[in-house]
C-alpha positions as a Markdown table, in Angstrom:
| # | Residue | x | y | z |
|---|---|---|---|---|
| 1 | Met | 0.0 | 0.0 | 0.0 |
| 2 | Lys | 2.8 | 2.4 | -0.9 |
| 3 | Gly | 1.4 | 3.9 | -4.0 |
| 4 | Thr | -2.2 | 4.3 | -2.9 |
| 5 | Gly | -1.7 | 7.9 | -1.5 |
| 6 | Arg | 0.0 | 8.9 | -4.7 |
| 7 | His | -2.7 | 7.2 | -6.8 |
| 8 | Thr | -5.6 | 9.0 | -5.0 |
| 9 | Leu | -3.7 | 12.3 | -5.2 |
| 10 | Gly | -3.3 | 11.9 | -9.0 |
| 11 | Ile | -7.0 | 11.1 | -9.4 |
| 12 | Leu | -8.0 | 14.1 | -7.3 |
| 13 | Leu | -5.7 | 16.3 | -9.3 |
| 14 | Met | -7.2 | 15.1 | -12.5 |
| 15 | Val | -10.7 | 15.6 | -11.3 |
| 16 | Ile | -10.0 | 19.1 | -10.1 |
| 17 | Ile | -8.3 | 20.0 | -13.4 |
| 18 | Val | -11.3 | 18.6 | -15.4 |
| 19 | Leu | -13.8 | 20.5 | -13.2 |
| 20 | Glu | -11.7 | 23.7 | -13.6 |
| 21 | Ala | -11.6 | 23.2 | -17.4 |
| 22 | Ile | -15.4 | 22.7 | -17.6 |
| 23 | Tyr | -16.1 | 25.7 | -15.4 |
| 24 | Phe | -13.7 | 27.9 | -17.4 |
| 25 | Leu | -15.4 | 26.8 | -20.7 |
| 26 | Leu | -18.9 | 27.5 | -19.3 |
| 27 | Thr | -18.0 | 30.9 | -18.0 |
| 28 | Ala | -16.0 | 31.7 | -21.2 |
| 29 | Ser | -18.9 | 30.8 | -23.4 |
| 30 | Trp | -21.1 | 33.1 | -21.3 |
| 31 | Leu | -18.7 | 36.1 | -21.2 |
| 32 | Pro | -18.6 | 38.4 | -24.2 |
| 33 | Trp | -15.0 | 38.4 | -25.5 |
| 34 | Arg | -15.3 | 41.6 | -27.6 |
């Protein structure tokens, strides 16, 4: 059970990055870029 902490950390990081990307895309599509 040495790599479990690292594994869960990596999964958490990936989930956070995906959520951030989705949130950014949603807000960017709403904001006027002109």
